[in-house]
C-alpha positions as CSV (number, residue, x, y, z in Angstrom):
1,M,43.2,-24.6,-42.6
2,K,42.0,-22.7,-39.8
3,S,38.6,-23.6,-38.2
4,C,36.2,-21.2,-38.2
5,V,35.0,-19.6,-34.4
6,P,31.2,-20.2,-33.9
7,I,29.1,-16.9,-34.7
8,A,27.4,-17.2,-31.2
9,A,30.8,-16.7,-29.3
10,I,30.9,-13.5,-31.4
11,A,27.7,-12.5,-29.9
12,I,28.2,-13.2,-26.4
13,L,31.6,-11.2,-26.6
14,A,30.0,-8.3,-28.2
15,L,27.0,-8.4,-25.9
16,A,29.0,-8.8,-22.9
17,T,31.0,-5.6,-24.3
18,A,27.9,-3.5,-24.8
19,V,26.9,-3.7,-21.4
20,G,26.2,0.2,-20.3
21,A,26.1,1.4,-24.2
22,E,24.4,4.0,-24.8
23,Q,21.8,2.2,-27.2
24,P,21.6,-1.4,-26.0
25,D,18.7,-2.1,-28.2
26,A,20.5,-1.0,-31.6
27,T,23.6,-3.0,-30.5
28,E,21.7,-6.2,-30.0
29,A,19.8,-5.7,-33.1
30,A,23.5,-5.4,-35.0
31,V,25.2,-8.1,-32.9
32,S,21.8,-10.4,-34.1
33,K,22.6,-9.5,-37.6
34,I,26.3,-10.4,-37.3
35,R,25.5,-13.5,-35.6
36,A,23.1,-14.2,-38.9
37,Y,26.0,-13.8,-41.2
38,D,26.9,-17.2,-43.0
39,A,31.0,-16.9,-41.8
40,S,32.4,-19.8,-44.1
41,G,35.7,-18.5,-44.9
42,I,35.9,-16.1,-42.2
43,R,37.1,-16.6,-38.6
44,F,36.6,-14.1,-36.1
45,D,39.2,-13.3,-33.6
46,A,37.5,-10.3,-31.7
47,V,34.5,-8.2,-32.1
48,S,34.0,-5.2,-29.7
49,V,31.4,-2.4,-29.4
50,E,32.3,1.0,-28.5
51,G,29.2,3.3,-28.5
52,T,27.8,3.1,-32.2
53,V,31.0,1.3,-33.7
54,I,31.8,-2.3,-33.9
55,R,35.3,-3.4,-34.6
56,I,35.7,-6.6,-36.1
57,R,39.1,-8.5,-36.2
58,G,39.8,-11.7,-37.8
59,N,41.3,-14.0,-40.6
60,A,39.8,-15.0,-44.3
61,N,40.5,-17.7,-46.4
62,E,40.9,-15.2,-48.9
63,N,40.3,-11.1,-49.8
64,S,37.2,-12.0,-51.6
65,D,35.6,-13.4,-48.2
66,V,36.3,-10.4,-46.6
67,A,34.8,-8.4,-49.5
68,R,31.6,-10.5,-48.9
69,L,31.4,-9.9,-45.2
70,M,31.8,-5.9,-45.9
71,R,28.9,-6.3,-48.6
72,Y,27.0,-8.1,-45.9
73,L,27.6,-5.7,-43.2
74,D,27.0,-2.6,-45.2
75,T,23.1,-4.3,-46.2
76,H,22.6,-5.3,-42.6
77,V,24.6,-3.6,-40.0
78,G,26.0,-0.5,-41.0
79,T,28.8,1.3,-43.0
80,P,31.8,-0.9,-42.7
81,T,35.2,0.7,-43.0
82,L,38.3,-1.7,-43.8
83,E,41.0,-0.7,-41.7
84,Y,43.7,-3.0,-43.0
85,V,44.1,-6.6,-44.7
86,K,47.1,-8.3,-45.3
87,R,48.2,-11.6,-46.2
88,N,49.8,-13.6,-43.3
89,G,50.4,-17.3,-43.4
90,G,48.1,-18.3,-46.2
91,M,45.3,-16.2,-44.6
92,S,44.2,-12.3,-45.0
93,E,44.2,-10.9,-41.5
94,F,41.8,-8.3,-41.5
95,L,40.2,-5.4,-39.1
96,L,36.7,-3.9,-39.8
97,T,35.0,-0.9,-38.3
98,V,31.1,-0.6,-38.7
99,K,29.3,2.6,-37.9
100,R,25.7,1.3,-36.8
101,L,22.9,2.8,-38.8
102,K,20.5,-0.2,-39.8
């Protein structure tokens, strides 16, 4: 089983990517909410911010872990869109985009 990347690493990456973004306060708030997520079962490989869209790429133990992450994002960050999810070596590889609204 692969280990989970610390959520703080995601926040640092997202904040670094957000430098010069049109809405830094909204970006910081969204990243804080992502940081607050209980990432058990999820490993984030990359998080990037482009304007009002956050892209999250990673792996999950099960597809249900991706669904749980999407419900959290929908409630706390913005509207998630699942770009893809596929089984890869016993893990579910995924790409999500989130339009920040909250």
